[in-house]
C-alpha positions in Angstrom: 158.0 39.2 55.5 155.2 41.5 56.7 154.0 44.4 54.5 152.2 46.3 57.4 153.3 49.9 57.7 155.3 50.9 60.8 153.0 52.4 63.5 153.2 56.2 63.7 153.4 58.1 67.0 150.1 59.8 67.9 149.9 63.3 69.2 148.2 63.7 72.6 147.0 66.9 74.1 147.9 65.7 77.5 151.5 65.4 76.6 151.6 68.9 75.2 149.9 70.3 78.3 152.5 68.6 80.5 155.4 70.1 78.4 153.9 73.6 78.6 153.5 73.3 82.4 157.1 72.2 82.7 158.3 75.1 80.6 156.2 77.6 82.6 157.5 76.2 85.9 161.1 76.6 84.6 160.4 80.2 83.6 158.7 80.9 86.9 161.7 79.5 88.8 163.9 81.8 86.8 161.7 84.8 87.6 161.6 83.9 91.2 165.4 83.5 91.3 165.7 87.0 89.6 163.4 88.6 92.1 165.2 87.0 95.0 168.5 88.2 93.6 167.1 91.8 93.1 165.8 91.8 96.7 169.0 90.5 98.1 171.0 93.3 96.4 168.5 95.9 97.6 168.8 94.5 101.1 172.5 95.0 101.0 171.9 98.6 100.0 169.4 99.0 102.8 171.9 97.7 105.4 174.5 100.1 104.0 172.1 103.0 104.4 170.8 102.0 107.9 173.0 104.4 109.8 171.8 107.3 107.6 168.1 106.2 108.1 168.7 106.2 111.9 170.0 109.8 111.9 166.8 111.2 110.4 164.8 113.1 112.9 161.7 111.2 114.2 159.4 114.2 113.6 160.5 114.2 109.9 157.7 112.2 108.3 158.6 112.9 104.7 160.7 109.7 104.4 159.5 106.1 104.2 162.4 103.7 104.3 161.1 100.3 103.4 161.7 97.3 101.1 158.7 96.1 99.1 158.2 92.9 97.2 156.2 92.3 94.1 156.9 92.0 90.4 159.8 94.4 91.0 161.4 94.7 94.4 162.0 98.3 95.5 163.8 100.2 98.2 161.6 103.2 99.0 163.2 106.4 100.2 160.0 108.5 100.4 156.7 108.5 98.7 158.1 109.5 95.2 161.7 108.2 95.2 162.9 104.6 95.2 165.8 102.3 94.1 165.3 99.2 92.0 167.5 97.0 89.9 168.0 97.5 86.2 167.4 95.0 83.4 170.9 93.6 83.7 170.2 92.7 87.4 173.4 94.4 88.4 172.7 98.2 88.1 171.0 100.1 90.8 168.5 102.7 89.5 167.5 105.6 91.7 164.3 107.1 90.2 161.8 109.8 91.1 158.1 109.6 90.1 156.5 113.1 89.7 153.5 114.5 88.0 155.7 115.0 84.9 156.7 111.3 84.7 159.6 109.3 85.9 163.1 110.7 86.0 166.4 108.8 86.8 168.3 110.5 89.6 171.3 108.2 89.6 172.5 104.9 88.2 175.4 102.8 89.5 176.5 99.2 89.5 178.5 99.9 92.6 176.6 99.6 95.9 178.7 102.3 97.7 178.2 104.8 94.9 174.5 104.3 95.0 174.5 104.6 98.8 176.3 108.0 98.4 173.6 109.2 95.9 170.8 108.2 98.2 172.5 109.9 101.2 172.9 113.2 99.2 169.2 113.0 98.3 168.1 112.6 101.9 170.4 115.5 103.0 168.9 117.7 100.3 165.3 116.9 101.3 166.2 117.5 105.0 167.7 120.9 104.2 164.6 121.9 102.1 162.4 121.0 105.1 164.5 123.0 107.5 164.3 126.0 105.2 160.6 125.7 104.8 160.1 125.5 108.6 162.4 128.4 109.1 160.6 130.5 106.5 157.2 129.6 108.1 158.5 130.7 111.5 159.8 133.9 110.1 156.4 134.7 108.5 154.6 134.1 111.8 157.1 136.3 113.6 156.7 139.1 111.2 152.9 138.8 111.3 153.0 138.9 115.1 155.3 142.0 115.0 152.9 143.8 112.6 149.9 143.3 114.9 149.2 146.2 117.3 150.2 145.5 120.8 147.4 146.1 123.4 148.9 148.1 126.2 147.3 148.5 129.6 145.5 151.9 130.1 147.1 154.1 132.7 145.2 154.6 136.0 143.1 157.8 136.2 144.4 160.6 138.4 142.8 161.0 141.9 140.7 163.9 140.8 139.2 162.0 137.9 138.5 159.1 140.3 136.6 161.4 142.7 134.6 162.9 139.8 133.7 159.4 138.7 132.4 158.6 142.1 130.7 162.0 142.6 127.3 161.1 140.9 126.5 158.5 143.6 126.0 161.0 146.5 124.2 163.3 144.1 121.7 160.6 143.3 121.2 160.0 147.0 120.7 163.7 147.6 118.1 163.9 144.8 116.2 160.9 146.3 116.2 162.6 149.7 115.0 165.9 148.3 112.2 164.1 146.5 111.1 162.3 149.7 111.1 165.6 151.6 109.0 167.3 149.0 106.5 164.5 149.1 106.3 164.6 153.0 105.9 168.4 152.9 103.1 168.2 150.3 101.3 165.7 152.5 101.5 167.9 155.5 100.3 170.8 153.5 97.2 168.9 152.4 96.5 167.8 155.9 96.9 171.3 157.3 94.5 172.7 154.6 91.9 170.1 155.4 92.1 171.0 159.2 91.9 174.7 158.5 88.8 174.2 156.2 87.2 172.0 158.9 87.8 174.6 161.6 86.5 177.5 159.5 83.4 175.4 158.7 82.8 174.8 162.4 83.1 178.6 163.2 80.8 179.5 160.3 78.3 177.0 161.4 78.4 178.3 165.0 77.6 181.8 163.9 74.7 181.0 161.6 73.1 178.3 163.7 71.3 180.8 166.2 69.8 182.7 163.3 68.5 179.5 161.8 67.0 178.6 165.2 65.1 182.0 165.5 63.3 181.4 162.4 
């Protein structure tokens, strides 16, 4: 009969690593399954709200209807509001992220009730935008009404028009008078020179015999 002790099982790191990987894969499968389940329920809500999304005006850019993946799938309504699934994976949570933190707008485990809450939110945002645009138009209209209206000036009466045109002939007359004065002055100078020349000739004719007798 052998007295050797029974062999003991040795611990191997490789076995432990394998077991950890298996457990992590199982947890990952559970997480993936939960994410897929959350996204599937949000897709049902999206399809239920599709007619409402289609009725929103194309020029209203405040909404952003989209399904996003990630660690927590979300159905975005606009830049600050979205719907995601609660921790129980059955409750829809409609939340609003603002500068003051996150607030819950509505919670419901019934898809139709949540669709009603989202529809009311979209309607409220649409009315707010319409009021804002109406107030902006009203302010512009009041500003335009307060500005003075430039009216066309009435045409001057015929007498005023004639008076306005009168200086032009006067200018021409002054120019003509100036030319006449210059011409008369020139002739006066020429006549004076001729007279002086004639008088000099007469005077020279009288004194030239006397000068010759000497």
